[in-house]
N, C-alpha and C positions, 0 to 999 in steps of 0.2 A: 298432277302436281299439288301437294298438301299446304294450302294459305293457310296462315296467322291467324285464328279469331278467338284467338284465349285472351292474349297479350294486354296487362290494362294499361291505356298509355294516360298519365296524369293530363290532364286538358287544365286545370286550375293556373289562372295567371297567362294563357294563351291568346286573350281575344276572344274566346269562345263565348257565344247568346248566352248559352245553355248555362254554361258555368256560370257567369256572371249575373243570369239572372235569378239561380239557384240564391249564387249570393246575398242575393238582394231580401228574397224571401225570408232566410235568415243565415245571419252573419257570423253565428255562431260556427256555421256548418264546418268538416273538418276536411282537411286535401285524402280522403279514402274514401267521400262517398262522391257516387257517380249520380247526375239527376235522368232522368227516365221522362225527359217531357219533348224539347226541342228536335225537329225529325231529322235529325241526324244521327251517324252511327257513332259506336264507340271501339267500331274497327279499323284496323288502319287500312290505309288504300292499295288497293293493288297496284303491287310492283312493278307489273306490264306500264301502269299508268306511270307515277312516280321513275322510274327508269329511263321511260319514258322522255317525261320532263326535262329532268337530265342532260338526258343527251341533246334536248334541242336545245336547251341553254348555255352549250357547249358552243354554237353555231350563229345563233341567231341574235338580229340585232330587235329591240325590244319597242319601236314602235308604231306608228298609227299601223291598224290592220285592215283587213276588209275578210272574207269568207272565202277560202280557199277551196280547190277545187278535193282537195283532202278532205276535209270539210265537209263538201256537200255529198260527196260520196259513203262515206261513213257512218252519215243520218241515214242516207235512201237505204244503204244498205244491211240499216239495221231495222229499222222499218220492216224492210223487207222478210228479211231471213226471223227476225223474232214476231215479227205480228201480222206478215203475210197481207203486206199493204205497201202495192209500188206507188212511189212517190217522185215527185219530178223536182228538182233544183230552184226551182222557180220558186216552188211552193212554200219553201222555206222562209221564214224572215227570224232571226237572231233575236232573242232577247237577253235581259241579262238575267233574271227570273220569270217564273211561271205568276206570280204573284204580279209582277210590272207586267205582263202579257194582258192578263184577263181585265186591271184594271183600263189595259189599253185601250183593248174590244170593246167593254163596257162601253164607252166613252163614244168610240166608232159605232155603235151600231143603236144606241138609245139614247135618245135625246133626255134633256134634264127635265126631271120628273114623270120620265115613263118610266115603268117598271122592268124590275129584272126578276125573274122566279126564280130562288132557290128550294132546294130539298132540305131538312132541316132534322137532326141537328149536322151544321156541318162547315165544315174548315173557316174558321175565324178569319178570315183575309176576302172571305167572302163577303159580309156584313159589311167592310171597308171601301170595299171595289163598288159599293154600290152607293151606298150611303155617300160617300167621302165624292163622288162625282157629282152629287146633286139628282144620282136615280131615285126609285124606291123599291123599297124592296119586299117582294111579296114572296110570302112564306107558303110552303106546302112541308104539312110535315109527314117525315117517312114512318111507317106500321111496322111496329115488332107485334110480329106472328111468330107464332113458334120460336125455334132460336136464329131469326136473322130477320132485317128488317125489309120491308118493300115498298115500293113505290103507290102512294093512293091515285090511282089512275084516274079517279072519278073527278080528283081533288083538283088534277094534274092540267086536265081537260076543260073542267069550268074557269082557270084563272088563265089558261091558255086563249080561250074566246073571247076574253075580254080584251076590247079594240087597243089600249094605252100599255099592255103586258108584249115588250117586243125581244126578249131574252131570256134563254135559260141556261143561268149557268149552271154548268154539272159538273159533278163530281165523278170521276170514274178510273180506277176502282174508289170506290165511296171512302173519305175520310172526314168522321173519324169509326165508322161503324162495322169498317172492313168488308163491305160489300163487294164482290168480281158480279158487274150485273154481266143476267144471263142473254145471251145476243136474243131472244126472244121480246124480253123487257124493253131492249135498245128499240127495236123496230119499234114495239107502240110508242115509247117516248119519241121515237123519231115521226111516227106517223102524227100525232099529234100535234108536236110543232110545224110541221109541213103543212097541213090543215090550215090552223091558223097565223100563220106567218110568223111563227117564234124563230128568231137564229139560236142554234144551242152553241156555247162556248163551252168544249168540254176538254177539262184540267184532268190530264192523263199523264200525269208528272208519276204517279206509281204503277204505269203500267206494264212494269218490268218484274213487277213484285209478288209475284201471283205462285198463292201455294197449291202443295199435286190436288190432283183434281177436278182444279179449276183451271179458265182459259181467258184473256180478255181479248174483247171487239173491239177495236179500235171505231169511232162512234162514226167517223166518214168512213167507213169500208161495209159500212151496212147496204147502202143502196146508190145508185147515181146521184140521188136526191137527200139522201143525208148529206153525203159527198157536198153539194153544192151550196150546204145550210149549215156548215160548222167550221168554225174555227175551231183546231187542234191543239191541245197546249203539251208541249215533252220537253223532256229532258235528259240529261244524265245523272243530273246535281242526287236526285235520291235513288237509283240504281246503284250508284258508284260512292257514293259520301262523295261528292263535288262539288256543296253548294256555294261553298268559298270562292270555285272559279268563276261563279257568276253565267253561267251559258245554258240556254234554255232555245228550244228547238221548237217556232208558231209552225204550225204547219195549215197553207190556207189555199186550198185545190181551185176556189171559184175567185176568178180574176178579178170581180168587181166589187167582190168582198174583199179580198186581200190589197186593196188599191185602197179603201174607206180604212183599212187598220192601218196604212203604210202614212195615210195622209194624216190623219191624228198622232202616229209615233210622230212624225215630223214637226210637229208643234212644241213637241218638247224637245226638240235639240238633239236628239241621241240619233248617234251615228253610226258607231259597231261595238262587239264587243271586244274585251283583249285577246291579245295573241294567244297567251297562255290557257285563256278559257278554252277558244277556238282548238288547239291541240290537243286540249283534256280529253276535252268531245272527242276526238277523232282517235286517240289514243285506246279509250274508254270503250268506243264501239268496236274497233276494230283486232285489239289486243287481247281486251279483259275479259270476253266473257266467260271462260271456263272459271275465273273470282268468280263471276255472279253466280253460277250454276252451283259451286258450294257454300255461296251466302243462302242463296236459298235455305239449302237444307238445314244450315244452322239455323235461319228466322222459322223453318218449320220444325226444329226440333226444339227450340226457346219457348214459341208458343203451346206442343202437348207438353213439358215441364211447368207453365204458368197455370197452364188449365187443371193440371196435376197437382198442386200446392196448393191451390185455391179450392179443390175440392175436397180435400182434404182436411186444410187448416180453419179456413173460411167458407163453409158451402152454402153459406147466405149469401155471398156477392155471387153472381152470375156472371160468366166470364161469355162473350156473344164469338162464335166461331172466327178464326181469323182466314176469310179466303184469299183477300190480299193486302198489300201494305205491310207494313213491319210496327204497324199501330194498333192494341188493342183495347178492344170498349170492353167497361166493365161497370157493372150495374150497382151498388152500393145501398142503391134506397132501404132495401129489407133488414141491413143491421140497423135499423132506427134514427140514424145520426143526421144532423143537420148538415147542407153541404159545406155552410161556411166553418163548421165546428170540426167536420172533416179535414178538411183542408188545413184547416189549424194543425189538427193531431198529426195527420202525415206530416207537414213542415216542423213543427218544430219539435216533436214528441218521438217520431219513428224515423226522423232525418230523413224523408222518403220524397220526391219531387213529380209527381204528375202532371199533366195538363187536365187541371178542372172539368169536367164534362159542362158546367154554365158557359165557359168561354165558346162551347159552338152551338149553344141556343138553352138561353134561359130557361126557358119553357121545357123543353125538350130535354135536356143535359144537366140539369141540378140532382145531384148524388152518383153522380155517373164520374166516371175517370178513364181518362187514355194513359194507357201506358205504352211507351216505345224501349221495345222489345232486343233492338239493335245492337245488342251486348254482349260478351261475355258470358256464358250461360252463369257463373261462380257470380259477377257484377248481381245479376239480375237475380238469382234467387235469395243472395244476402239481403238486398233491400225489403224480397219477399217476405224474408223473416222480420226484420224490424216492423214493416207496417204488420205483421199478424200479432205481434206480442204487444204493440200499441194499440191496439185495437181491440184487442182482446182484453186490457186492463178497462176500456169503459164499457166491456160487454159482459162481465162480471157483475 
């Protein structure tokens, strides 16, 4: 089946966070402009999900909900089929989102004042999950070597060995640098954490969005010891563009760790996800895999087109290889433009809206941009043309 990845959907005025944010940045933006910032897609949802929800709504009563066998079976089947990891239904705890999940996990594992290690630059809610819960941010910077970023294992070992550091909040695949960690890298991280009594919270929301030639390894699938020392946060929201359904699947094999997580969750008054979220997750995992396979080809094609465009029109800018996610990390520092001036040029002159690199780490991200390429190729190339034209005026 050929799916529609070309139709441009006008999301202005629909309550889209991404579009409302763009209007705040530049109120003069016109309705033909599409932002490349917040990580949801500009593609129509898989028809298997939409039609399935319509059929479901014909008969269902939208009352209070609990997870169904269909939901549990879909999640378990997906993890085994797509990731080679066999899980049990009782390991799964629902969450409205992965962000809420790792906020809760940080509170469940680390006491106020204790350290949570992060590998920067990194997804900006990681900072909030630590700071806003009264824990201490402990940074180790990823190291750019050649064409990709790598973990500073010596630094990680040093930080993990400090008694007050209790958690590694880990991003896999990594947002924003686009790494899909190799199994050997993950094994080394796991051994460091096990040696030092550091529990891993692994944000794997992008686990299905892996480019050709790469393979995602679930952190808990590394070994029995790793399985019992981590919380794995997953969701269909990135894979199938379902963020608005507010359904994520937190997988915790260790019963004692799961109990701590659930006890912390109970303090919030959280009871259950919504009925449509459960059903959308079930439909996505059971019915929409063919859509995902086509999507991956589209994302990879967009990345190649982006890479070629930048090489031709702005060769000074460095595009980091995309191994996973649909978010490309680009280094604009060689242009010699200050990060805030770069932001102004993009927003006000080019009407191009990325996520600014500094939000992922002020030291590690200033002068970088993260572009969301999950959109029709024409939309992406039009935005890149506007960007190149605006920047060239300032470089001439």
